[in-house]
MARDOLO-614655 format. One line per field, with one value per residue: residue in three letters; y, x, z of N, C-alpha, C in turn. Coordinates in steps of 0.1 Angstrom, whole numbers, plus 2048, in hexadecimal, padded with zeros to 3 digits. Example, Ala and Ser with C-alpha at 12.3 -4.5 7.8 and 13.67 -1.06 7.14 Angstrom:
<pts>
code (ALA|SER)
n.y (7C7|7EA)
n.x (884|880)
n.z (84E|847)
ca.y (7D3|7F5)
ca.x (87B|889)
ca.z (84E|847)
c.y (7DF|800)
c.x (884|881)
c.z (84E|84F)
</pts>
This chain:
<pts>
code (MET|LYS|LYS|PRO|ALA|PRO|PHE|LEU|VAL|TYR|THR|VAL|LEU|ARG|LEU|LEU|ALA|PHE|LEU|VAL|PRO|LEU|ALA|ILE|LEU|TRP|PHE|PHE|LEU|PRO|ILE|PHE|ARG|GLU|PHE|TRP|TRP|LEU|ALA|ALA|ILE|PHE|ALA|ALA|LEU|ILE|GLY|MET|SER|ILE|SER|MET|LEU|PHE|LEU|ARG|THR|PRO|LEU|THR|ASP|VAL|SER|ALA|ARG|LEU|GLN|GLU|ARG|ARG|GLU|SER|ARG|SER|SER|GLY|GLY|GLN|ALA|ASP|ALA|GLU|ALA|GLU|ASP|ARG|ALA|ILE|ASP|ASP|ALA|ASN|GLU|SER|VAL|ASP|ASP|ASP|PRO|ARG|VAL)
n.y (1F3|20C|211|211|22D|230|23D|23A|21F|217|226|21A|1FF|204|20D|1F7|1E6|1EF|1F1|1D6|1C6|1D5|1D0|1B5|1B2|1C1|1B3|198|195|19B|1AC|1C2|1D1|1DF|1EE|200|212|205|1F0|1FF|208|1F0|1E7|1FB|1F6|1DC|1E1|1F2|1E0|1CD|1DD|1E4|1CC|1C0|1D4|1E0|1E2|1F1|209|210|215|22C|23D|23F|24C|264|26E|271|284|29A|29E|2A4|2BD|2CC|2CC|2D9|2F3|2F8|2F9|30F|323|321|32A|345|34E|34C|35F|376|376|378|392|3A1|39D|3A9|3C3|3C7|3C5|3DC|3F9|413|415)
n.x (3C1|3B6|3C3|3AF|3A8|3BB|3B1|395|392|39B|38A|371|375|379|360|351|35C|351|335|32C|331|31F|306|304|304|2ED|2D8|2D9|2DB|2C4|2C4|2D3|2C4|2B3|2C6|2D5|2EA|2FE|303|30F|326|334|336|347|35E|364|367|37E|391|392|39A|3B4|3C0|3BD|3BD|3D6|3E6|3D6|3D5|3F0|3F4|3E3|3F1|40A|402|3F9|411|41F|410|414|430|431|424|434|44C|446|440|459|469|45E|466|482|485|47D|491|4A7|4A0|4A1|4BC|4C8|4BF|4CC|4E7|4E8|4E4|4FB|50E|50A|518|511|509)
n.z (178|18E|1AF|1CD|1E1|1FF|216|213|213|22C|23D|236|23F|25A|262|25C|26F|286|281|27A|292|2A3|296|29A|2B6|2BB|2AD|2B4|2D0|2E7|2FD|2F7|2E6|2F5|305|2F2|2F2|300|2F0|2DB|2E7|2ED|2D2|2C8|2D7|2CF|2B3|2B3|2BD|2A9|293|29C|29C|282|26E|268|251|23E|24D|24D|232|22F|240|233|21B|225|22E|216|209|21A|218|1FD|1FC|20D|1FF|1E8|1F2|1FC|1E4|1D9|1EB|1E9|1CE|1D2|1E3|1D2|1BF|1CE|1D6|1BC|1B5|1C9|1C2|1A9|1B1|1C0|1AC|19D|191|197|1B1)
ca.y (1F9|215|20C|21A|236|229|243|235|210|217|22B|210|1F4|208|20E|1E9|1E0|1F4|1EE|1C8|1C2|1DB|1C9|1A7|1B4|1C6|1AA|18B|196|1A4|1B6|1CE|1D9|1E9|1F6|202|219|1FB|1E9|208|208|1E3|1E6|203|1EF|1D1|1E6|1F7|1D5|1C8|1E6|1E4|1BF|1BC|1DF|1E6|1E5|1FD|215|213|21B|239|245|242|255|271|273|275|291|2A4|2A0|2AB|2CB|2D4|2CD|2E4|2FF|2FA|2FD|31D|32B|321|333|352|351|34E|36C|381|376|37E|3A0|3A7|39C|3B3|3D0|3C8|3C7|3E8|402|41F|416)
ca.x (3B6|3BB|3C2|3A6|3AF|3BD|3A8|388|392|39D|37D|366|378|377|352|34C|361|348|327|329|32E|313|2FA|304|300|2DF|2CE|2DA|2DA|2B9|2C6|2D9|2B9|2AF|2D1|2DC|2F7|307|307|318|333|33A|33A|353|36A|367|36C|38B|39A|393|3A3|3C2|3C6|3BC|3BE|3E3|3EA|3CF|3DA|3FE|3F2|3DE|3FC|413|3FC|3F9|41F|422|409|41A|43D|42F|420|440|457|441|443|468|46E|45A|46E|48F|484|47C|49E|4B0|49D|4A6|4CB|4CC|4BD|4D6|4F3|4E7|4E6|509|516|507|523|50B|507)
ca.z (180|198|1BC|1D4|1EB|20C|21F|211|217|23B|243|235|247|268|264|25D|27B|290|27E|27B|2A0|2A8|291|2A0|2C4|2BC|2A8|2BA|2DE|2E9|307|2F1|2DF|300|308|2E6|2F5|305|2E3|2D4|2EE|2EA|2C4|2C6|2DC|2C6|2A7|2B6|2BE|29B|28B|2A1|299|274|264|269|243|239|255|248|225|231|246|228|212|22B|22E|208|206|222|212|1F0|1FF|213|1F5|1DF|1F8|1FD|1D7|1D7|1F4|1E3|1C3|1D6|1E8|1C7|1B8|1D7|1D4|1AF|1B6|1D1|1BB|19F|1B8|1C4|1A0|197|194|19B|1BF)
c.y (201|210|216|222|230|230|23C|226|20F|21B|220|204|1F7|208|200|1E2|1E4|1EF|1DF|1C3|1C8|1D4|1BB|1A9|1B8|1BB|19C|18A|1A0|1AF|1C3|1D6|1E3|1F3|1F8|209|210|1F3|1F2|208|1FB|1E2|1EF|1FD|1E3|1D6|1EC|1EB|1CE|1D0|1E6|1D7|1BC|1C7|1E6|1EA|1F1|20A|219|21A|22A|242|249|24C|263|277|278|282|29C|2A8|2A8|2BA|2D3|2D5|2D8|2F1|302|2FE|30B|326|32C|32A|342|357|354|35B|377|381|37C|38D|3A7|3A7|3A7|3C1|3D2|3CA|3D4|3F3|410|420|418)
c.x (3BC|3B9|3B9|3AE|3AF|3B4|39A|388|393|390|372|369|376|368|34C|350|358|33A|323|328|322|307|2F9|2FF|2F1|2D5|2CE|2D9|2D0|2BB|2CC|2CF|2B4|2BA|2DA|2E9|302|30C|311|326|33B|33F|346|35F|36E|36D|37B|395|39C|39C|3B1|3C8|3C7|3BE|3CB|3E8|3E3|3D3|3E7|3FD|3ED|3E9|406|40E|3FC|407|423|41C|410|428|43B|42B|42C|44A|452|443|451|46E|46A|463|47C|48F|484|48A|4A8|4AD|4A2|4B5|4CF|4CA|4C7|4E4|4F3|4E9|4F4|512|514|511|51E|50A|513)
c.z (18B|1A6|1C4|1DE|1F9|217|21F|216|226|242|242|23E|256|26B|265|26A|287|28D|27F|289|2A6|2A3|298|2AE|2C4|2B7|2AF|2C9|2E2|2F4|302|2E8|2E9|303|2FC|2E8|2F9|2F9|2DB|2DA|2EC|2DC|2C1|2CC|2D3|2B8|2A8|2B7|2B0|293|28F|29D|28A|26A|265|25B|23D|240|250|23B|226|237|23B|21E|218|22C|220|205|20E|21C|205|1F2|204|208|1EB|1E5|1FA|1EF|1D4|1DF|1EE|1D7|1C7|1DC|1DD|1C0|1C1|1D6|1C7|1AF|1BE|1CA|1B0|1A5|1BB|1B8|199|19B|199|1AA|1C7)
</pts>
């Protein structure tokens, strides 16, 4: 079975780390129904703490995938640049070897 994309996994876990505390604050503490913005601030702080403590592995997976994609893009561009350099060098060598010049 194919492994799920680390971007999707990390995004869903981060959303859950925010939405679950928000729902708990909103539904179980009546004061936060009136001050919904305060509940959102506390939920954001709780979610950030949860993600820093427990989501280190998914974050590492996302970072590794980003690094792989960046390296694959740069290596493809590097190979293309090397091919162009070889073509220019070959053209210069053929001009140098031409007796008419």
